[in-house]
C-alpha positions as CSV (number, residue, x, y, z in Angstrom):
1,M,20.8,15.2,-12.8
2,M,19.0,16.6,-15.7
3,T,17.6,20.2,-15.8
4,T,14.7,21.6,-17.7
5,Q,17.2,22.9,-20.3
6,D,18.3,19.4,-21.0
7,I,14.9,17.9,-21.7
8,D,12.7,18.7,-24.7
9,R,9.7,20.5,-23.3
10,G,7.5,19.0,-26.0
11,W,8.5,15.5,-24.9
12,L,7.9,16.4,-21.2
13,A,4.5,17.9,-21.9
14,E,3.5,14.8,-23.9
15,A,4.7,12.4,-21.2
16,I,2.6,14.2,-18.6
17,R,-0.4,14.3,-21.0
18,K,-0.2,10.5,-21.4
19,I,-0.3,9.9,-17.7
20,E,-3.1,12.3,-17.1
21,A,-5.1,10.8,-20.0
22,D,-4.6,7.4,-18.5
23,Y,-6.0,8.7,-15.2
24,N,-8.9,10.4,-17.0
25,R,-9.9,7.0,-18.6
26,S,-10.0,5.3,-15.2
27,A,-13.0,5.3,-12.8
28,D,-12.5,5.8,-9.1
29,T,-12.2,2.6,-7.0
30,H,-15.2,1.2,-5.2
31,L,-16.0,1.6,-1.5
32,I,-17.4,-1.8,-0.4
33,R,-19.8,-1.7,2.6
34,L,-19.6,-4.6,5.1
35,D,-22.4,-4.8,7.7
36,L,-21.3,-6.6,10.8
37,P,-24.3,-8.7,12.1
38,K,-22.9,-8.9,15.7
39,Y,-22.3,-5.1,15.8
40,P,-25.2,-3.4,14.1
41,G,-24.1,0.1,15.1
42,I,-20.7,-0.3,13.5
43,T,-20.1,-0.5,9.7
44,L,-16.9,-1.4,8.0
45,Y,-15.9,-0.2,4.6
46,L,-13.2,-1.4,2.2
47,K,-11.7,1.0,-0.3
48,D,-11.1,-1.5,-3.1
49,E,-7.7,-0.5,-4.7
50,S,-7.5,-3.8,-6.6
51,S,-9.5,-2.4,-9.4
52,H,-6.7,-0.1,-10.6
53,P,-5.3,-1.0,-14.0
54,T,-2.3,-2.6,-12.4
55,G,-4.3,-4.2,-9.6
56,S,-3.2,-2.5,-6.4
57,L,-3.1,0.6,-4.2
58,K,0.4,1.2,-5.6
59,H,-1.0,2.4,-8.9
60,R,-1.7,5.7,-7.2
61,L,1.8,6.0,-5.8
62,A,3.5,5.1,-9.1
63,R,1.5,7.7,-11.0
64,S,2.4,10.3,-8.4
65,L,6.0,9.4,-8.5
66,F,6.3,9.6,-12.2
67,L,4.5,13.0,-12.3
68,Y,6.7,14.3,-9.5
69,A,9.9,13.2,-11.3
70,L,8.7,14.5,-14.6
71,C,7.8,17.9,-13.2
72,N,11.1,18.1,-11.4
73,A,12.9,17.4,-14.7
74,W,14.5,14.2,-13.4
75,I,13.2,12.0,-16.3
76,G,13.8,12.5,-20.0
77,P,13.1,10.4,-23.1
78,D,16.2,8.2,-22.7
79,T,16.1,7.8,-18.9
80,C,16.3,4.3,-17.4
81,I,13.9,4.1,-14.4
82,I,15.0,2.2,-11.3
83,E,13.0,1.3,-8.2
84,A,13.2,-0.7,-5.0
85,S,10.0,-2.7,-4.4
86,S,8.5,-5.7,-2.8
87,G,6.6,-6.2,-6.1
88,S,3.4,-4.2,-6.4
89,T,4.9,-0.7,-6.8
90,A,7.2,-2.1,-9.4
91,V,4.3,-3.6,-11.3
92,S,2.6,-0.2,-11.5
93,E,5.8,1.7,-12.3
94,A,6.6,-0.8,-15.1
95,Y,3.1,0.1,-16.5
96,F,3.9,3.8,-16.6
97,A,7.5,3.4,-17.8
98,R,6.2,1.4,-20.8
99,M,3.6,4.1,-21.4
100,L,6.4,6.6,-21.8
101,G,8.7,4.2,-23.7
102,L,11.3,4.0,-21.0
103,R,13.4,1.2,-19.7
104,F,12.5,0.0,-16.2
105,I,14.4,-2.1,-13.7
106,A,12.8,-3.4,-10.5
107,V,15.1,-4.3,-7.6
108,V,13.2,-6.8,-5.5
109,P,13.9,-9.3,-2.8
110,E,14.4,-12.8,-4.1
111,T,11.4,-14.0,-2.0
112,T,8.9,-11.8,-4.0
113,A,5.9,-13.7,-5.2
114,V,6.4,-15.2,-8.6
115,P,3.1,-13.8,-10.0
116,K,4.3,-10.3,-9.1
117,L,7.5,-10.8,-11.0
118,D,5.5,-12.1,-14.0
119,A,3.3,-9.0,-13.8
120,I,6.4,-6.7,-13.8
121,R,7.7,-8.5,-16.9
122,F,4.3,-8.4,-18.5
123,H,4.5,-4.6,-18.4
124,G,7.9,-4.6,-19.9
125,G,10.0,-4.3,-16.7
126,E,13.3,-6.0,-15.9
127,I,14.0,-7.9,-12.7
128,H,17.1,-7.5,-10.5
129,T,16.7,-9.7,-7.3
130,V,18.7,-9.3,-4.1
131,A,19.1,-11.9,-1.3
132,D,19.1,-9.3,1.5
133,P,16.2,-6.9,1.3
134,R,18.3,-4.3,3.2
135,T,20.6,-3.9,0.2
136,V,17.9,-2.8,-2.3
137,Y,18.6,0.9,-1.7
138,A,22.3,0.6,-2.5
139,V,21.7,-1.6,-5.5
140,C,19.2,0.9,-6.9
141,Q,21.7,3.8,-6.5
142,R,24.4,1.7,-8.2
143,L,22.2,0.8,-11.1
144,A,21.1,4.4,-11.6
145,I,24.7,5.4,-11.9
146,E,25.6,2.6,-14.2
147,T,22.7,3.3,-16.6
148,G,22.7,7.0,-16.3
149,G,19.1,6.6,-15.1
150,H,16.9,7.8,-12.3
151,Y,16.1,6.0,-9.0
152,L,12.4,6.9,-8.3
153,D,12.9,6.1,-4.6
154,Q,9.4,5.5,-3.3
155,F,10.6,5.2,0.3
156,T,11.8,8.9,0.2
157,Y,9.3,10.6,-2.1
158,A,6.0,8.8,-1.4
159,E,4.9,11.3,1.3
160,R,5.5,14.4,-0.9
161,A,4.7,13.2,-4.4
162,T,1.0,13.1,-3.8
163,D,-1.0,16.3,-3.2
164,W,-2.4,15.6,0.3
165,R,-4.7,18.7,0.2
166,G,-6.9,17.1,-2.5
167,N,-6.5,16.7,-6.2
168,N,-8.2,13.3,-6.3
169,N,-6.0,11.6,-3.7
170,I,-7.2,8.5,-1.8
171,A,-8.3,10.4,1.3
172,E,-10.4,12.9,-0.7
173,S,-12.0,9.9,-2.5
174,I,-12.9,8.1,0.7
175,F,-14.6,11.1,2.3
176,A,-16.5,11.9,-0.9
177,Q,-17.8,8.3,-1.2
178,M,-18.8,8.3,2.5
179,A,-20.9,11.4,2.2
180,Q,-24.3,9.7,2.0
181,E,-23.6,7.0,4.6
182,K,-25.2,6.9,8.1
183,H,-21.9,7.8,9.6
184,P,-20.2,9.9,6.8
185,V,-17.2,10.9,8.9
186,P,-15.4,7.7,9.8
187,S,-14.4,7.2,13.4
188,W,-11.2,5.5,12.1
189,I,-9.4,5.0,8.9
190,V,-7.0,2.0,9.0
191,C,-4.1,1.5,6.6
192,G,-0.7,-0.2,6.5
193,A,2.8,1.2,6.1
194,G,5.2,0.2,3.4
195,T,6.6,3.5,2.4
196,G,4.4,5.5,4.8
197,G,3.1,7.6,1.9
198,T,-0.6,6.5,2.2
199,S,-0.8,7.2,5.9
200,A,0.9,10.5,5.3
201,T,-1.6,11.5,2.7
202,I,-4.6,10.4,4.7
203,G,-3.4,11.9,8.0
204,R,-2.6,15.3,6.5
205,F,-5.9,15.4,4.6
206,I,-7.8,14.6,7.8
207,R,-6.2,17.5,9.6
208,Y,-6.5,19.9,6.7
209,Q,-10.2,19.2,6.4
210,R,-10.6,19.4,10.2
211,H,-12.3,16.0,10.4
212,A,-12.6,14.1,13.8
213,T,-11.5,10.9,12.1
214,R,-8.5,9.2,13.7
215,L,-5.8,7.3,11.8
216,C,-4.6,3.9,12.7
217,V,-1.7,2.2,11.0
218,A,-1.5,-1.6,11.0
219,D,2.0,-3.0,11.0
220,P,3.5,-6.5,10.9
221,V,5.0,-7.5,14.3
222,H,8.4,-7.9,12.7
223,S,8.5,-4.4,11.2
224,V,10.2,-1.4,12.7
225,F,7.5,1.2,12.1
226,H,5.4,0.4,15.2
227,R,8.5,0.3,17.3
228,H,9.5,3.7,16.1
229,F,6.0,5.0,16.8
230,A,6.4,4.0,20.4
231,D,10.0,5.1,20.7
232,R,11.5,7.6,18.2
233,A,15.0,6.4,19.1
234,V,14.3,3.1,17.4
235,T,15.0,3.5,13.7
236,A,16.0,0.0,12.4
237,I,15.9,-3.7,13.1
238,P,19.4,-4.9,12.7
239,E,18.4,-8.4,11.7
240,G,15.9,-7.1,9.1
241,C,12.1,-7.4,8.8
242,A,11.1,-11.1,9.0
243,S,7.5,-10.6,8.2
244,K,6.1,-12.7,5.3
245,I,3.4,-10.1,4.5
246,E,4.5,-8.4,1.3
247,G,4.1,-4.7,0.7
248,I,4.1,-3.5,4.3
249,G,6.6,-3.5,7.1
250,R,10.2,-2.4,6.8
251,P,13.5,-3.1,8.5
252,R,14.3,0.6,8.8
253,V,12.2,3.8,9.2
254,E,11.7,5.2,5.8
255,A,11.9,9.0,5.1
256,S,8.2,8.9,4.0
257,F,6.9,7.6,7.3
258,M,5.3,10.4,9.4
259,P,4.5,9.1,12.9
260,A,3.3,12.4,14.3
261,I,0.1,12.4,12.3
262,I,-0.9,8.8,13.3
263,E,-3.1,8.4,16.4
264,R,-2.4,4.7,16.9
265,M,-0.5,1.7,15.6
266,I,-1.5,-1.9,15.9
267,A,1.2,-4.7,15.5
268,V,-0.2,-7.8,13.7
269,E,1.2,-11.3,13.6
270,D,1.6,-12.8,10.1
271,A,-0.8,-15.7,11.1
272,D,-3.5,-13.2,12.0
273,S,-3.0,-11.3,8.8
274,V,-3.4,-14.5,6.8
275,G,-6.4,-15.7,8.8
276,A,-8.2,-12.4,8.4
277,M,-7.3,-12.4,4.6
278,R,-8.8,-15.9,4.2
279,A,-12.0,-15.0,6.1
280,L,-12.6,-11.8,4.2
281,S,-12.1,-13.6,0.9
282,L,-14.9,-16.0,1.9
283,A,-17.1,-13.2,3.0
284,I,-16.9,-11.2,-0.2
285,G,-16.5,-14.0,-2.6
286,R,-13.0,-13.2,-4.0
287,R,-9.4,-13.4,-2.9
288,V,-7.6,-10.5,-1.3
289,G,-3.9,-10.0,-0.5
290,G,-2.1,-10.4,2.8
291,S,-1.8,-6.7,3.6
292,T,-5.5,-6.4,3.4
293,G,-5.7,-9.1,6.1
294,T,-3.3,-7.0,8.3
295,N,-5.6,-4.0,7.9
296,L,-8.7,-6.0,8.7
297,W,-7.2,-7.5,11.9
298,A,-6.5,-4.0,13.2
299,C,-10.1,-3.0,12.3
300,A,-11.4,-6.0,14.3
301,R,-9.6,-4.7,17.4
302,I,-11.1,-1.3,17.0
303,V,-14.6,-2.7,16.3
304,E,-14.5,-4.8,19.5
305,E,-13.3,-1.8,21.5
306,M,-16.0,0.5,20.1
307,A,-18.6,-2.2,20.9
308,R,-17.5,-2.5,24.5
309,A,-17.6,1.3,24.8
310,G,-21.1,1.4,23.3
311,T,-19.9,3.6,20.5
312,E,-21.4,3.5,17.0
313,G,-19.7,4.7,13.8
314,S,-17.9,3.7,10.7
315,I,-14.4,2.4,10.0
316,V,-12.7,2.6,6.6
317,T,-9.8,0.4,5.6
318,L,-8.0,-0.5,2.3
319,L,-8.4,-3.6,0.2
320,C,-4.9,-3.2,-1.1
321,D,-4.7,-5.8,-3.9
322,G,-6.2,-9.0,-5.1
323,G,-5.2,-12.4,-4.0
324,D,-4.3,-14.0,-7.3
325,R,-0.7,-12.8,-6.9
326,Y,-0.4,-14.9,-3.8
327,R,-1.9,-18.2,-5.0
328,D,1.5,-19.9,-4.4
329,T,2.0,-18.4,-1.0
330,Y,-0.9,-17.2,1.3
331,Y,-3.4,-19.4,-0.5
332,D,-1.2,-22.5,-0.5
333,D,-1.6,-24.4,2.7
334,A,1.6,-26.3,2.2
335,W,3.6,-23.1,1.8
336,L,2.0,-21.7,5.0
337,A,2.8,-24.8,6.9
338,E,6.4,-24.8,5.7
339,H,6.8,-21.2,7.0
340,G,5.1,-22.0,10.3
341,I,2.1,-19.8,9.8
342,A,-0.8,-21.3,11.7
343,W,-3.6,-19.1,10.5
344,Q,-6.7,-21.2,11.2
345,A,-7.6,-19.8,14.6
346,A,-7.3,-16.3,13.4
347,G,-9.4,-17.2,10.3
348,E,-12.2,-18.6,12.5
349,R,-12.2,-15.5,14.8
350,M,-12.5,-13.2,11.8
351,R,-15.2,-15.3,10.2
352,A,-17.2,-14.9,13.3
353,L,-16.8,-11.1,13.3
354,L,-17.8,-10.8,9.6
355,L,-20.6,-13.3,9.4
356,E,-22.0,-14.6,12.7
357,R,-25.1,-13.1,14.1
358,P,-25.5,-12.3,17.9
């Protein structure tokens, strides 16, 4: 591994300046308010991460991972960057690698949506596919050795690369944008877990700022995270994660996943994720991705529970990315039928939540 003595300090300073300048040119992401006609005392908000330059929540993570690696002197002017990803993180990392003039290789499952692969290549990245997603870690380590490069390893460093105390992280942004709302401190924040980095940042920030907000993590039924939350002895699914929802859910518990700072986890079927995604897309007039549907389904559970208890308040969740990357999968009825995803009932239930009046 490189040391600070091995890297030209001028190059390092310029690399960090480029990333910080890119951030300075970017506006914060919007917070979309959704009034629920059936539940007038409860308001749902979507933190729209699709408006980042690379189109997803993972833009924040990629920026943090690059800054973390640069400041640790793990990256130099000739370093090849390697990452394991289901697509979106790699898109964002390819963007930053090209910004610094570095070679980038994404190790992705062969089932990754084609538009994501196209986006990685658009930003100058190379693709290395694997048939078994469980092998991505070993393949990344091998490629890093073969190229003399650096494996960014989002699944280990996501929880520590972002400053959870503040410094413009997603949690700080959410609470700042909520400040003038009727219920400025959310009753719940709901997010998914791919690395666990986002939930770690939000959960720590909530505690650091002494907010009463509770954190719920929505997880695909076929993922290990919610199993580990219920029983810490469960650390992997031997047969792998069979979920079709890209970007969230894993076959093993990642180092970045911090279950102790999560109040609740809700397991969500793929069909419910897709139905919720489809209904939300109709409600807001544009397509969203599958992980947003997973988040929304968990929010619906909480909304209904709050209503039964006679509780008012606000819930914030994440609109993780746009739906154009999934036009050949989640928005293709033939693809959904082929994979046995009967989403229609869930879509109707979510449409009623979002649009129907009492």
